[in-house]
All heavy atoms as TSV, in Angstrom:
chain	resi	resn	atom	element	x	y	z
A	1	MET	N	N	11.400	7.506	22.084
A	1	MET	CA	C	10.816	6.183	22.036
A	1	MET	C	C	11.663	5.286	21.139
A	1	MET	O	O	12.064	5.677	20.054
A	1	MET	CB	C	9.388	6.266	21.514
A	1	MET	CG	C	8.741	4.917	21.331
A	1	MET	SD	S	7.126	5.031	20.579
A	1	MET	CE	C	6.155	4.404	21.905
A	2	ASN	N	N	11.930	4.103	21.598
A	2	ASN	CA	C	12.706	3.131	20.820
A	2	ASN	C	C	11.838	2.569	19.695
A	2	ASN	O	O	10.787	1.995	19.953
A	2	ASN	CB	C	13.177	2.004	21.737
A	2	ASN	CG	C	14.062	0.997	21.031
A	2	ASN	OD1	O	14.108	0.947	19.810
A	2	ASN	ND2	N	14.753	0.197	21.807
A	3	PRO	N	N	12.251	2.699	18.418
A	3	PRO	CA	C	11.424	2.207	17.311
A	3	PRO	C	C	11.311	0.692	17.253
A	3	PRO	O	O	10.457	0.170	16.558
A	3	PRO	CB	C	12.146	2.746	16.070
A	3	PRO	CG	C	13.546	2.952	16.498
A	3	PRO	CD	C	13.475	3.322	17.962
A	4	LEU	N	N	12.168	-0.029	17.967
A	4	LEU	CA	C	12.119	-1.489	17.935
A	4	LEU	C	C	11.252	-2.084	19.033
A	4	LEU	O	O	11.083	-3.286	19.108
A	4	LEU	CB	C	13.533	-2.071	18.028
A	4	LEU	CG	C	14.460	-1.712	16.868
A	4	LEU	CD1	C	15.829	-2.323	17.083
A	4	LEU	CD2	C	13.883	-2.167	15.542
A	5	VAL	N	N	10.688	-1.227	19.890
A	5	VAL	CA	C	9.805	-1.732	20.936
A	5	VAL	C	C	8.608	-2.383	20.264
A	5	VAL	O	O	8.040	-1.864	19.315
A	5	VAL	CB	C	9.358	-0.591	21.872
A	5	VAL	CG1	C	8.252	-1.048	22.806
A	5	VAL	CG2	C	10.542	-0.072	22.660
A	6	GLY	N	N	8.228	-3.521	20.737
A	6	GLY	CA	C	7.104	-4.231	20.154
A	6	GLY	C	C	7.521	-5.343	19.218
A	6	GLY	O	O	6.717	-6.178	18.854
A	7	TYR	N	N	8.770	-5.351	18.791
A	7	TYR	CA	C	9.265	-6.439	17.953
A	7	TYR	C	C	9.880	-7.501	18.845
A	7	TYR	O	O	10.640	-7.188	19.757
A	7	TYR	CB	C	10.340	-5.957	16.967
A	7	TYR	CG	C	9.787	-5.153	15.832
A	7	TYR	CD1	C	9.901	-3.780	15.817
A	7	TYR	CD2	C	9.156	-5.775	14.768
A	7	TYR	CE1	C	9.396	-3.030	14.771
A	7	TYR	CE2	C	8.649	-5.041	13.719
A	7	TYR	CZ	C	8.769	-3.680	13.720
A	7	TYR	OH	O	8.266	-2.956	12.680
A	8	PRO	N	N	9.577	-8.752	18.591
A	8	PRO	CA	C	10.173	-9.818	19.412
A	8	PRO	C	C	11.656	-9.971	19.080
A	8	PRO	O	O	12.095	-9.586	17.993
A	8	PRO	CB	C	9.400	-11.070	18.979
A	8	PRO	CG	C	8.922	-10.765	17.612
A	8	PRO	CD	C	8.691	-9.274	17.572
A	9	PRO	N	N	12.443	-10.514	20.002
A	9	PRO	CA	C	13.854	-10.760	19.678
A	9	PRO	C	C	13.962	-11.795	18.564
A	9	PRO	O	O	13.049	-12.601	18.364
A	9	PRO	CB	C	14.442	-11.301	20.985
A	9	PRO	CG	C	13.268	-11.773	21.763
A	9	PRO	CD	C	12.081	-10.975	21.323
A	10	LEU	N	N	15.065	-11.764	17.835
A	10	LEU	CA	C	15.259	-12.729	16.758
A	10	LEU	C	C	15.320	-14.135	17.315
A	10	LEU	O	O	15.865	-14.372	18.394
A	10	LEU	CB	C	16.553	-12.415	15.992
A	10	LEU	CG	C	16.531	-11.113	15.203
A	10	LEU	CD1	C	17.901	-10.860	14.587
A	10	LEU	CD2	C	15.469	-11.131	14.127
A	11	ALA	N	N	14.774	-15.082	16.587
A	11	ALA	CA	C	14.726	-16.479	17.024
A	11	ALA	C	C	16.134	-17.064	17.079
A	11	ALA	O	O	17.029	-16.633	16.368
A	11	ALA	CB	C	13.852	-17.287	16.068
A	12	ASP	N	N	16.307	-18.083	17.886
A	12	ASP	CA	C	17.601	-18.739	18.013
A	12	ASP	C	C	17.787	-19.882	17.024
A	12	ASP	O	O	18.813	-20.539	17.021
A	12	ASP	CB	C	17.778	-19.289	19.434
A	12	ASP	CG	C	17.902	-18.172	20.444
A	12	ASP	OD1	O	18.406	-17.093	20.073
A	12	ASP	OD2	O	17.501	-18.378	21.599
A	13	ALA	N	N	16.806	-20.141	16.171
A	13	ALA	CA	C	16.877	-21.278	15.252
A	13	ALA	C	C	18.067	-21.160	14.305
A	13	ALA	O	O	18.669	-22.149	13.931
A	13	ALA	CB	C	15.588	-21.391	14.458
A	14	VAL	N	N	18.407	-19.950	13.893
A	14	VAL	CA	C	19.567	-19.712	13.036
A	14	VAL	C	C	20.424	-18.678	13.757
A	14	VAL	O	O	20.189	-17.491	13.644
A	14	VAL	CB	C	19.150	-19.192	11.639
A	14	VAL	CG1	C	20.367	-18.970	10.776
A	14	VAL	CG2	C	18.187	-20.141	10.971
A	15	PRO	N	N	21.394	-19.109	14.557
A	15	PRO	CA	C	22.165	-18.178	15.379
A	15	PRO	C	C	23.072	-17.269	14.559
A	15	PRO	O	O	23.657	-17.701	13.561
A	15	PRO	CB	C	22.989	-19.091	16.287
A	15	PRO	CG	C	23.085	-20.365	15.531
A	15	PRO	CD	C	21.835	-20.475	14.717
A	16	ASP	N	N	23.139	-16.023	14.949
A	16	ASP	CA	C	24.097	-15.064	14.398
A	16	ASP	C	C	24.095	-14.988	12.872
A	16	ASP	O	O	25.142	-14.941	12.243
A	16	ASP	CB	C	25.516	-15.386	14.883
A	16	ASP	CG	C	25.623	-15.363	16.392
A	16	ASP	OD1	O	24.921	-14.540	17.018
A	16	ASP	OD2	O	26.380	-16.160	16.934
A	17	VAL	N	N	22.923	-14.982	12.279
A	17	VAL	CA	C	22.834	-14.834	10.828
A	17	VAL	C	C	23.065	-13.376	10.484
A	17	VAL	O	O	22.502	-12.486	11.108
A	17	VAL	CB	C	21.460	-15.292	10.300
A	17	VAL	CG1	C	21.331	-15.015	8.819
A	17	VAL	CG2	C	21.266	-16.755	10.572
A	18	ALA	N	N	23.904	-13.143	9.493
A	18	ALA	CA	C	24.215	-11.789	9.055
A	18	ALA	C	C	24.085	-11.718	7.535
A	18	ALA	O	O	24.014	-12.741	6.857
A	18	ALA	CB	C	25.636	-11.416	9.474
A	19	ARG	N	N	24.065	-10.498	7.025
A	19	ARG	CA	C	24.054	-10.335	5.574
A	19	ARG	C	C	25.265	-11.041	4.984
A	19	ARG	O	O	26.336	-11.065	5.581
A	19	ARG	CB	C	24.111	-8.859	5.201
A	19	ARG	CG	C	22.776	-8.169	5.392
A	19	ARG	CD	C	22.766	-6.776	4.831
A	19	ARG	NE	N	22.895	-6.852	3.376
A	19	ARG	CZ	C	23.503	-5.942	2.636
A	19	ARG	NH1	N	24.035	-4.891	3.184
A	19	ARG	NH2	N	23.567	-6.088	1.329
A	20	HIS	N	N	25.066	-11.631	3.840
A	20	HIS	CA	C	26.095	-12.342	3.075
A	20	HIS	C	C	26.415	-13.727	3.619
A	20	HIS	O	O	27.287	-14.397	3.082
A	20	HIS	CB	C	27.373	-11.515	2.914
A	20	HIS	CG	C	27.128	-10.167	2.334
A	20	HIS	ND1	N	26.684	-9.974	1.049
A	20	HIS	CD2	C	27.228	-8.932	2.870
A	20	HIS	CE1	C	26.547	-8.684	0.820
A	20	HIS	NE2	N	26.859	-8.033	1.906
A	21	ASP	N	N	25.724	-14.171	4.684
A	21	ASP	CA	C	25.900	-15.547	5.148
A	21	ASP	C	C	25.262	-16.500	4.148
A	21	ASP	O	O	24.229	-16.188	3.546
A	21	ASP	CB	C	25.252	-15.760	6.515
A	21	ASP	CG	C	26.104	-15.265	7.657
A	21	ASP	OD1	O	27.281	-14.940	7.433
A	21	ASP	OD2	O	25.578	-15.204	8.790
A	22	ARG	N	N	25.871	-17.664	3.995
A	22	ARG	CA	C	25.323	-18.695	3.110
A	22	ARG	C	C	24.408	-19.593	3.924
A	22	ARG	O	O	24.758	-20.006	5.035
A	22	ARG	CB	C	26.449	-19.502	2.469
A	22	ARG	CG	C	27.227	-18.691	1.445
A	22	ARG	CD	C	28.465	-19.386	0.922
A	22	ARG	NE	N	28.434	-20.817	0.840
A	22	ARG	CZ	C	28.095	-21.534	-0.250
A	22	ARG	NH1	N	27.778	-20.912	-1.346
A	22	ARG	NH2	N	28.118	-22.849	-0.225
A	23	VAL	N	N	23.235	-19.880	3.358
A	23	VAL	CA	C	22.236	-20.717	4.031
A	23	VAL	C	C	21.663	-21.730	3.049
A	23	VAL	O	O	21.680	-21.523	1.837
A	23	VAL	CB	C	21.094	-19.862	4.627
A	23	VAL	CG1	C	21.582	-18.985	5.760
A	23	VAL	CG2	C	20.404	-19.032	3.553
A	24	ARG	N	N	21.151	-22.827	3.602
A	24	ARG	CA	C	20.410	-23.815	2.799
A	24	ARG	C	C	18.933	-23.563	3.067
A	24	ARG	O	O	18.504	-23.483	4.215
A	24	ARG	CB	C	20.783	-25.236	3.189
A	24	ARG	CG	C	20.087	-26.284	2.319
A	24	ARG	CD	C	20.513	-27.702	2.652
A	24	ARG	NE	N	21.956	-27.885	2.671
A	24	ARG	CZ	C	22.716	-28.143	1.597
A	24	ARG	NH1	N	22.166	-28.223	0.409
A	24	ARG	NH2	N	24.004	-28.319	1.722
A	25	VAL	N	N	18.152	-23.436	1.988
A	25	VAL	CA	C	16.719	-23.192	2.096
A	25	VAL	C	C	15.978	-24.525	2.103
A	25	VAL	O	O	16.572	-25.569	1.818
A	25	VAL	CB	C	16.229	-22.255	0.962
A	25	VAL	CG1	C	16.937	-20.905	1.049
A	25	VAL	CG2	C	16.425	-22.863	-0.403
A	26	PRO	N	N	14.673	-24.538	2.446
A	26	PRO	CA	C	13.947	-25.801	2.599
A	26	PRO	C	C	13.989	-26.740	1.385
A	26	PRO	O	O	13.966	-27.954	1.551
A	26	PRO	CB	C	12.510	-25.353	2.879
A	26	PRO	CG	C	12.670	-24.027	3.534
A	26	PRO	CD	C	13.854	-23.397	2.852
A	27	ASP	N	N	14.080	-26.216	0.164
A	27	ASP	CA	C	14.097	-27.111	-0.999
A	27	ASP	C	C	15.503	-27.613	-1.333
A	27	ASP	O	O	15.707	-28.285	-2.333
A	27	ASP	CB	C	13.452	-26.454	-2.217
A	27	ASP	CG	C	14.210	-25.254	-2.748
A	27	ASP	OD1	O	15.344	-24.979	-2.287
A	27	ASP	OD2	O	13.673	-24.568	-3.634
A	28	GLY	N	N	16.487	-27.304	-0.481
A	28	GLY	CA	C	17.836	-27.828	-0.634
A	28	GLY	C	C	18.813	-26.914	-1.351
A	28	GLY	O	O	20.011	-27.171	-1.357
A	29	ARG	N	N	18.310	-25.835	-1.973
A	29	ARG	CA	C	19.217	-24.924	-2.661
A	29	ARG	C	C	20.016	-24.096	-1.662
A	29	ARG	O	O	19.625	-23.940	-0.512
A	29	ARG	CB	C	18.432	-23.994	-3.588
A	29	ARG	CG	C	17.805	-24.732	-4.757
A	29	ARG	CD	C	17.147	-23.794	-5.715
A	29	ARG	NE	N	15.923	-23.252	-5.124
A	29	ARG	CZ	C	15.206	-22.281	-5.672
A	29	ARG	NH1	N	15.579	-21.731	-6.802
A	29	ARG	NH2	N	14.109	-21.854	-5.084
A	30	ILE	N	N	21.142	-23.589	-2.130
A	30	ILE	CA	C	22.021	-22.740	-1.328
A	30	ILE	C	C	21.786	-21.300	-1.753
A	30	ILE	O	O	21.662	-20.993	-2.941
A	30	ILE	CB	C	23.504	-23.104	-1.557
A	30	ILE	CG1	C	23.746	-24.584	-1.266
A	30	ILE	CG2	C	24.425	-22.211	-0.724
A	30	ILE	CD1	C	23.503	-24.992	0.158
A	31	GLY	N	N	21.748	-20.418	-0.778
A	31	GLY	CA	C	21.548	-19.009	-1.072
A	31	GLY	C	C	22.356	-18.137	-0.141
A	31	GLY	O	O	23.046	-18.618	0.758
A	32	GLU	N	N	22.261	-16.831	-0.365
A	32	GLU	CA	C	22.973	-15.839	0.434
A	32	GLU	C	C	21.962	-14.870	1.024
A	32	GLU	O	O	21.094	-14.354	0.310
A	32	GLU	CB	C	23.958	-15.076	-0.445
A	32	GLU	CG	C	24.722	-14.001	0.275
A	32	GLU	CD	C	25.646	-13.246	-0.655
A	32	GLU	OE1	O	26.092	-13.809	-1.670
A	32	GLU	OE2	O	25.929	-12.074	-0.357
A	33	VAL	N	N	22.062	-14.623	2.321
A	33	VAL	CA	C	21.155	-13.698	2.995
A	33	VAL	C	C	21.473	-12.278	2.521
A	33	VAL	O	O	22.624	-11.843	2.559
A	33	VAL	CB	C	21.298	-13.790	4.525
A	33	VAL	CG1	C	20.444	-12.738	5.222
A	33	VAL	CG2	C	20.945	-15.186	5.019
A	34	ILE	N	N	20.428	-11.574	2.048
A	34	ILE	CA	C	20.646	-10.201	1.598
A	34	ILE	C	C	19.809	-9.196	2.367
A	34	ILE	O	O	19.950	-7.994	2.174
A	34	ILE	CB	C	20.402	-10.045	0.079
A	34	ILE	CG1	C	18.991	-10.452	-0.292
A	34	ILE	CG2	C	21.439	-10.830	-0.703
A	34	ILE	CD1	C	18.631	-10.115	-1.736
A	35	GLY	N	N	18.931	-9.664	3.241
A	35	GLY	CA	C	18.125	-8.728	4.011
A	35	GLY	C	C	17.289	-9.421	5.061
A	35	GLY	O	O	17.175	-10.648	5.090
A	36	PHE	N	N	16.704	-8.604	5.938
A	36	PHE	CA	C	15.912	-9.094	7.055
A	36	PHE	C	C	14.584	-8.347	7.097
A	36	PHE	O	O	14.538	-7.168	6.775
A	36	PHE	CB	C	16.634	-8.852	8.391
A	36	PHE	CG	C	17.929	-9.575	8.510
A	36	PHE	CD1	C	19.099	-9.035	8.014
A	36	PHE	CD2	C	17.981	-10.805	9.138
A	36	PHE	CE1	C	20.299	-9.699	8.128
A	36	PHE	CE2	C	19.183	-11.485	9.256
A	36	PHE	CZ	C	20.338	-10.931	8.754
A	37	TYR	N	N	13.532	-9.028	7.492
A	37	TYR	CA	C	12.236	-8.426	7.736
A	37	TYR	C	C	11.952	-8.570	9.218
A	37	TYR	O	O	11.804	-9.683	9.715
A	37	TYR	CB	C	11.137	-9.130	6.935
A	37	TYR	CG	C	11.262	-8.927	5.455
A	37	TYR	CD1	C	12.008	-9.808	4.679
A	37	TYR	CD2	C	10.645	-7.854	4.833
A	37	TYR	CE1	C	12.119	-9.627	3.306
A	37	TYR	CE2	C	10.759	-7.659	3.465
A	37	TYR	CZ	C	11.496	-8.554	2.714
A	37	TYR	OH	O	11.611	-8.375	1.362
A	38	ARG	N	N	11.900	-7.460	9.939
A	38	ARG	CA	C	11.634	-7.504	11.375
A	38	ARG	C	C	10.132	-7.518	11.606
A	38	ARG	O	O	9.527	-6.533	11.995
A	38	ARG	CB	C	12.283	-6.299	12.064
A	38	ARG	CG	C	13.777	-6.279	12.055
A	38	ARG	CD	C	14.358	-7.314	12.966
A	38	ARG	NE	N	13.917	-7.090	14.328
A	38	ARG	CZ	C	14.664	-7.219	15.382
A	38	ARG	NH1	N	15.920	-7.572	15.247
A	38	ARG	NH2	N	14.187	-7.032	16.573
A	39	THR	N	N	9.517	-8.644	11.332
A	39	THR	CA	C	8.088	-8.830	11.526
A	39	THR	C	C	7.884	-9.930	12.553
A	39	THR	O	O	8.845	-10.546	13.013
A	39	THR	CB	C	7.412	-9.227	10.197
A	39	THR	OG1	O	8.004	-10.426	9.721
A	39	THR	CG2	C	7.561	-8.129	9.151
A	40	GLU	N	N	6.639	-10.203	12.887
A	40	GLU	CA	C	6.353	-11.245	13.872
A	40	GLU	C	C	6.942	-12.593	13.484
A	40	GLU	O	O	7.445	-13.324	14.319
A	40	GLU	CB	C	4.845	-11.409	14.045
A	40	GLU	CG	C	4.226	-10.350	14.900
A	40	GLU	CD	C	2.758	-10.614	15.130
A	40	GLU	OE1	O	2.352	-11.792	15.121
A	40	GLU	OE2	O	2.022	-9.646	15.313
A	41	ASP	N	N	6.891	-12.930	12.189
A	41	ASP	CA	C	7.373	-14.247	11.758
A	41	ASP	C	C	8.833	-14.241	11.320
A	41	ASP	O	O	9.354	-15.259	10.902
A	41	ASP	CB	C	6.488	-14.822	10.661
A	41	ASP	CG	C	6.252	-13.844	9.522
A	41	ASP	OD1	O	6.820	-12.737	9.549
A	41	ASP	OD2	O	5.500	-14.190	8.607
A	42	GLN	N	N	9.518	-13.116	11.398
A	42	GLN	CA	C	10.965	-12.978	11.190
A	42	GLN	C	C	11.470	-13.679	9.931
A	42	GLN	O	O	12.160	-14.679	9.983
A	42	GLN	CB	C	11.705	-13.485	12.417
A	42	GLN	CG	C	11.331	-12.727	13.659
A	42	GLN	CD	C	11.911	-13.331	14.899
A	42	GLN	OE1	O	12.641	-14.309	14.850
A	42	GLN	NE2	N	11.604	-12.754	16.032
A	43	HIS	N	N	11.117	-13.134	8.791
A	43	HIS	CA	C	11.585	-13.661	7.509
A	43	HIS	C	C	12.927	-13.046	7.127
A	43	HIS	O	O	13.251	-11.932	7.532
A	43	HIS	CB	C	10.577	-13.342	6.405
A	43	HIS	CG	C	9.424	-14.278	6.370
A	43	HIS	ND1	N	8.417	-14.271	7.289
A	43	HIS	CD2	C	9.116	-15.260	5.490
A	43	HIS	CE1	C	7.530	-15.197	6.991
A	43	HIS	NE2	N	7.931	-15.824	5.908
A	44	LEU	N	N	13.692	-13.792	6.356
A	44	LEU	CA	C	14.941	-13.292	5.788
A	44	LEU	C	C	14.817	-13.327	4.278
A	44	LEU	O	O	14.174	-14.215	3.723
A	44	LEU	CB	C	16.119	-14.176	6.203
A	44	LEU	CG	C	16.570	-14.031	7.657
A	44	LEU	CD1	C	15.739	-14.892	8.563
A	44	LEU	CD2	C	18.015	-14.376	7.774
A	45	LEU	N	N	15.434	-12.371	3.614
A	45	LEU	CA	C	15.454	-12.342	2.162
A	45	LEU	C	C	16.737	-13.014	1.716
A	45	LEU	O	O	17.839	-12.640	2.131
A	45	LEU	CB	C	15.396	-10.905	1.656
A	45	LEU	CG	C	15.303	-10.717	0.149
A	45	LEU	CD1	C	14.020	-11.343	-0.389
A	45	LEU	CD2	C	15.363	-9.247	-0.208
A	46	VAL	N	N	16.594	-14.044	0.866
A	46	VAL	CA	C	17.728	-14.849	0.425
A	46	VAL	C	C	17.786	-14.807	-1.098
A	46	VAL	O	O	16.765	-15.011	-1.764
A	46	VAL	CB	C	17.584	-16.314	0.911
A	46	VAL	CG1	C	18.722	-17.179	0.400
A	46	VAL	CG2	C	17.504	-16.369	2.434
A	47	VAL	N	N	18.968	-14.527	-1.653
A	47	VAL	CA	C	19.156	-14.598	-3.099
A	47	VAL	C	C	19.661	-15.998	-3.412
A	47	VAL	O	O	20.528	-16.529	-2.725
A	47	VAL	CB	C	20.095	-13.492	-3.629
A	47	VAL	CG1	C	21.503	-13.662	-3.135
A	47	VAL	CG2	C	20.076	-13.437	-5.133
A	48	LEU	N	N	19.081	-16.606	-4.457
A	48	LEU	CA	C	19.370	-17.995	-4.787
A	48	LEU	C	C	20.009	-18.091	-6.167
A	48	LEU	O	O	19.537	-17.479	-7.124
A	48	LEU	CB	C	18.083	-18.819	-4.794
A	48	LEU	CG	C	17.327	-18.834	-3.470
A	48	LEU	CD1	C	15.903	-19.281	-3.674
A	48	LEU	CD2	C	18.043	-19.728	-2.487
A	49	GLY	N	N	21.055	-18.869	-6.259
A	49	GLY	CA	C	21.662	-19.177	-7.548
A	49	GLY	C	C	22.266	-17.985	-8.268
A	49	GLY	O	O	22.273	-16.862	-7.779
A	50	SER	N	N	22.773	-18.269	-9.456
A	50	SER	CA	C	23.480	-17.250	-10.219
A	50	SER	C	C	22.540	-16.331	-10.995
A	50	SER	O	O	22.965	-15.311	-11.511
A	50	SER	CB	C	24.455	-17.909	-11.192
A	50	SER	OG	O	23.734	-18.765	-12.057
A	51	ILE	N	N	21.243	-16.697	-11.088
A	51	ILE	CA	C	20.315	-15.848	-11.837
A	51	ILE	C	C	19.746	-14.726	-10.989
A	51	ILE	O	O	19.052	-13.866	-11.492
A	51	ILE	CB	C	19.163	-16.682	-12.453
A	51	ILE	CG1	C	18.361	-17.380	-11.356
A	51	ILE	CG2	C	19.675	-17.635	-13.490
A	51	ILE	CD1	C	17.079	-18.023	-11.850
A	52	GLY	N	N	20.021	-14.737	-9.684
A	52	GLY	CA	C	19.607	-13.654	-8.807
A	52	GLY	C	C	18.179	-13.735	-8.309
A	52	GLY	O	O	17.644	-12.740	-7.840
A	53	GLU	N	N	17.548	-14.903	-8.394
A	53	GLU	CA	C	16.207	-15.062	-7.843
A	53	GLU	C	C	16.269	-14.842	-6.339
A	53	GLU	O	O	17.173	-15.334	-5.658
A	53	GLU	CB	C	15.696	-16.481	-8.125
A	53	GLU	CG	C	14.362	-16.777	-7.481
A	53	GLU	CD	C	13.975	-18.245	-7.570
A	53	GLU	OE1	O	14.776	-19.061	-8.065
A	53	GLU	OE2	O	12.870	-18.554	-7.117
A	54	SER	N	N	15.341	-14.083	-5.791
A	54	SER	CA	C	15.317	-13.885	-4.342
A	54	SER	C	C	13.950	-14.251	-3.796
A	54	SER	O	O	12.935	-14.083	-4.472
A	54	SER	CB	C	15.681	-12.454	-3.976
A	54	SER	OG	O	14.757	-11.547	-4.528
A	55	ARG	N	N	13.957	-14.775	-2.585
A	55	ARG	CA	C	12.724	-15.186	-1.910
A	55	ARG	C	C	12.841	-14.912	-0.422
A	55	ARG	O	O	13.935	-14.887	0.130
A	55	ARG	CB	C	12.467	-16.676	-2.108
A	55	ARG	CG	C	12.091	-17.038	-3.510
A	55	ARG	CD	C	11.561	-18.430	-3.541
A	55	ARG	NE	N	11.093	-18.719	-4.890
A	55	ARG	CZ	C	10.588	-19.862	-5.248
A	55	ARG	NH1	N	10.500	-20.839	-4.376
A	55	ARG	NH2	N	10.173	-20.053	-6.473
A	56	ARG	N	N	11.681	-14.766	0.199
A	56	ARG	CA	C	11.605	-14.622	1.654
A	56	ARG	C	C	11.402	-15.998	2.271
A	56	ARG	O	O	10.604	-16.791	1.783
A	56	ARG	CB	C	10.424	-13.738	2.028
A	56	ARG	CG	C	10.614	-12.298	1.663
A	56	ARG	CD	C	9.355	-11.516	1.898
A	56	ARG	NE	N	8.977	-11.529	3.312
A	56	ARG	CZ	C	8.112	-10.687	3.848
A	56	ARG	NH1	N	7.515	-9.791	3.114
A	56	ARG	NH2	N	7.825	-10.760	5.128
A	57	TYR	N	N	12.139	-16.263	3.338
A	57	TYR	CA	C	11.997	-17.522	4.069
A	57	TYR	C	C	11.898	-17.232	5.553
A	57	TYR	O	O	12.597	-16.342	6.059
A	57	TYR	CB	C	13.213	-18.428	3.840
A	57	TYR	CG	C	13.309	-18.970	2.443
A	57	TYR	CD1	C	14.093	-18.339	1.498
A	57	TYR	CD2	C	12.608	-20.107	2.067
A	57	TYR	CE1	C	14.191	-18.828	0.206
A	57	TYR	CE2	C	12.689	-20.608	0.783
A	57	TYR	CZ	C	13.483	-19.968	-0.148
A	57	TYR	OH	O	13.567	-20.443	-1.420
A	58	PRO	N	N	11.082	-18.011	6.272
A	58	PRO	CA	C	11.086	-17.889	7.727
A	58	PRO	C	C	12.477	-18.238	8.271
A	58	PRO	O	O	13.127	-19.168	7.796
A	58	PRO	CB	C	10.054	-18.914	8.192
A	58	PRO	CG	C	9.200	-19.178	6.994
A	58	PRO	CD	C	10.093	-18.981	5.812
A	59	ARG	N	N	12.897	-17.504	9.228
A	59	ARG	CA	C	14.228	-17.699	9.832
A	59	ARG	C	C	14.430	-19.147	10.290
A	59	ARG	O	O	15.500	-19.721	10.083
A	59	ARG	CB	C	14.361	-16.730	11.006
A	59	ARG	CG	C	15.660	-16.757	11.708
A	59	ARG	CD	C	15.626	-15.721	12.829
A	59	ARG	NE	N	16.854	-15.733	13.564
A	59	ARG	CZ	C	17.907	-15.017	13.262
A	59	ARG	NH1	N	17.884	-14.231	12.217
A	59	ARG	NH2	N	18.999	-15.086	13.989
A	60	ALA	N	N	13.414	-19.734	10.876
A	60	ALA	CA	C	13.530	-21.096	11.415
A	60	ALA	C	C	13.686	-22.159	10.329
A	60	ALA	O	O	14.111	-23.270	10.607
A	60	ALA	CB	C	12.328	-21.419	12.284
A	61	ASP	N	N	13.361	-21.825	9.073
A	61	ASP	CA	C	13.442	-22.794	7.974
A	61	ASP	C	C	14.812	-22.825	7.308
A	61	ASP	O	O	15.032	-23.620	6.391
A	61	ASP	CB	C	12.393	-22.486	6.903
A	61	ASP	CG	C	10.989	-22.812	7.356
A	61	ASP	OD1	O	10.825	-23.386	8.465
A	61	ASP	OD2	O	10.046	-22.484	6.619
A	62	LEU	N	N	15.739	-21.999	7.730
A	62	LEU	CA	C	17.046	-21.913	7.087
A	62	LEU	C	C	18.111	-22.623	7.912
A	62	LEU	O	O	18.060	-22.645	9.135
A	62	LEU	CB	C	17.449	-20.451	6.899
A	62	LEU	CG	C	16.482	-19.618	6.060
A	62	LEU	CD1	C	16.940	-18.172	6.050
A	62	LEU	CD2	C	16.366	-20.156	4.661
A	63	LEU	N	N	19.090	-23.188	7.205
A	63	LEU	CA	C	20.218	-23.836	7.855
A	63	LEU	C	C	21.471	-23.030	7.511
A	63	LEU	O	O	21.831	-22.896	6.340
A	63	LEU	CB	C	20.361	-25.274	7.342
A	63	LEU	CG	C	21.580	-26.050	7.844
A	63	LEU	CD1	C	21.515	-26.225	9.362
A	63	LEU	CD2	C	21.653	-27.398	7.163
A	64	LEU	N	N	22.117	-22.488	8.528
A	64	LEU	CA	C	23.329	-21.706	8.345
A	64	LEU	C	C	24.466	-22.620	7.925
A	64	LEU	O	O	24.718	-23.647	8.554
A	64	LEU	CB	C	23.687	-20.975	9.636
A	64	LEU	CG	C	24.883	-20.069	9.619
A	64	LEU	CD1	C	24.696	-18.940	8.611
A	64	LEU	CD2	C	25.136	-19.499	11.005
A	65	LEU	N	N	25.172	-22.274	6.859
A	65	LEU	CA	C	26.309	-23.060	6.383
A	65	LEU	C	C	27.610	-22.409	6.822
A	65	LEU	O	O	27.675	-21.202	7.034
A	65	LEU	CB	C	26.287	-23.162	4.849
A	65	LEU	CG	C	25.034	-23.794	4.260
A	65	LEU	CD1	C	25.079	-23.738	2.755
A	65	LEU	CD2	C	24.860	-25.216	4.746
A	66	ASP	N	N	28.671	-23.193	6.921
A	66	ASP	CA	C	29.988	-22.666	7.326
A	66	ASP	C	C	30.600	-21.850	6.230
A	66	ASP	O	O	30.437	-22.024	5.094
A	66	ASP	CB	C	30.928	-23.816	7.687
A	66	ASP	CG	C	30.432	-24.529	8.941
A	66	ASP	OD1	O	29.820	-23.873	9.800
A	66	ASP	OD2	O	30.644	-25.740	9.047
């Protein structure tokens, strides 16, 4: 049995997001993607700033930076 059956495909709002990609979060800060949560609402774990604060954000709320 495939363990990923039942999980929806990742949203297209942030295409091809990978670990270590830089993103802008809703409050305007820049962060780095450090993990993924494969849940219904598809959150990503982002580390923010030099102090290492991390937060979960919905995938659709992030803007992928070059």
